[in-house]
C-alpha positions in Angstrom: 2.4 -1.7 -15.6 5.6 -1.8 -13.7 6.6 -1.8 -10.0 9.8 0.0 -9.3 11.8 -0.6 -6.2 15.3 0.4 -5.4 16.9 -2.2 -7.6 14.1 -4.0 -9.5 11.5 -3.5 -12.1 8.7 -6.1 -12.0 5.9 -6.5 -14.4 2.5 -6.7 -12.7 1.0 -9.1 -15.2 3.4 -11.7 -13.9 1.9 -11.6 -10.4 -1.8 -12.0 -11.4 -3.3 -15.1 -10.1 0.0 -16.5 -9.0 2.0 -17.0 -5.8 4.9 -14.8 -4.7 7.8 -16.6 -3.1 10.3 -14.8 -0.9 12.9 -16.8 1.0 10.6 -19.0 3.2 7.2 -17.4 2.6 4.5 -18.2 0.1 1.7 -15.7 -0.1 -1.4 -16.5 -2.0 -2.6 -13.2 -3.5 -6.2 -14.2 -3.4 -6.0 -14.1 0.3 -5.9 -10.3 0.1 -9.2 -10.2 -1.7 -11.1 -11.3 1.3 -9.1 -9.9 4.2 -10.0 -7.2 6.6 -7.5 -4.8 8.2 -8.4 -4.2 11.8 -7.4 -1.4 14.1 -8.8 -0.8 17.5 -12.1 0.8 16.4 -11.9 0.7 12.6 -12.5 -2.1 10.2 -11.3 -1.3 6.7 -12.7 -3.8 4.2 -11.3 -4.3 0.7 -14.6 -3.1 -0.7 -13.3 0.4 0.1 -10.1 -0.2 -1.8 -11.9 -1.8 -4.8 -14.1 1.2 -5.5 -11.9 4.1 -4.5 -9.6 6.0 -6.8 -6.4 7.8 -6.2 -6.1 10.8 -8.5 -2.9 12.4 -9.7 -2.6 15.1 -12.4 -2.6 12.8 -15.4 -3.9 9.4 -14.1 -6.3 7.7 -11.9 -5.1 4.6 -10.1 -7.8 2.1 -9.2 -6.9 0.6 -5.9 -8.0 -2.8 -6.9 -4.5 -2.7 -8.5 -3.2 -3.5 -5.1 -5.2 -6.8 -4.9 -2.9 -8.3 -7.5 0.4 -7.2 -6.3 2.8 -7.2 -3.4 5.4 -4.5 -3.2 8.7 -5.9 -2.0 11.4 -3.7 -0.6 14.9 -4.8 0.5 14.1 -5.7 4.0 10.3 -6.0 4.2 7.5 -8.1 2.8 4.3 -6.1 2.7 1.4 -8.4 3.4 -1.2 -8.7 6.0 1.4 -9.1 8.7 3.1 -5.9 7.6 -0.1 -3.9 7.6 -1.2 -5.2 11.0 2.0 -4.6 12.8 3.7 -1.7 10.9 1.2 0.4 9.0 -2.0 0.4 11.0 -0.8 2.5 13.8 -1.7 3.0 17.4 -2.0 6.4 19.1 1.7 7.3 19.2 3.2 5.4 16.3 4.9 7.0 13.4 4.9 6.1 9.7 8.3 4.9 8.6 9.4 7.0 5.7 11.9 4.3 4.7 9.0 2.3 3.2 8.0 5.2 0.9 11.6 6.3 0.1 12.4 3.1 -1.8 9.0 2.6 -3.5 7.7 4.1 -6.7 4.5 2.9 -8.2 4.6 3.4 -12.0 1.7 3.4 -14.3 1.7 4.3 -17.9 1.3 8.0 -17.4 2.0 8.7 -13.8 4.6 8.2 -11.2 3.3 8.0 -7.7 6.2 8.4 -5.3 7.0 10.0 -1.9 6.0 13.4 -3.2 2.5 12.1 -3.8 2.1 10.8 -0.3 3.6 13.9 1.3 1.8 16.5 -0.7 -1.6 15.0 -1.7 -2.3 12.5 1.0 -2.2 12.8 4.7 1.3 13.8 5.7 2.1 16.2 8.4 5.5 17.7 9.1 6.5 14.8 11.4 4.8 12.1 9.3 2.3 10.9 11.8 -1.1 9.6 11.0 -3.6 9.0 13.8 -6.6 6.9 13.9 -8.7 10.0 13.7 -7.9 10.0 9.9 -9.4 6.6 9.5 -12.4 7.6 11.6 -13.1 10.8 9.8 -12.2 10.2 6.2 -12.4 6.5 5.5 -15.7 5.8 7.2 
């Protein structure tokens, strides 16, 4: 499988069981296998991601896929720090579309891009996701 960003195509098999280095940061991927993402009232364990599927027309993407990769964009490293402070939102926070604009996840038969997140997942017109989504759907 391939990860496509604005300027790079990276083979995922390269990242399995390895360390990813970016400027001054070394992130051990096995760290993500045992982490919990916390919001105010919701704990999302990776057990959820391991056994949940995202379906598109022609392919199912197992979310354990995300255990073995980090998606790098030009200005942001997506790790636990990123999810805590930028993606798990408080009441009035917005989802930054700049993250999704430059990222495409490619599998053999499906391209999951911004259209997927807008149309199939949780997007509203103003691209806001509240904690009510996590309370109602994920738990």
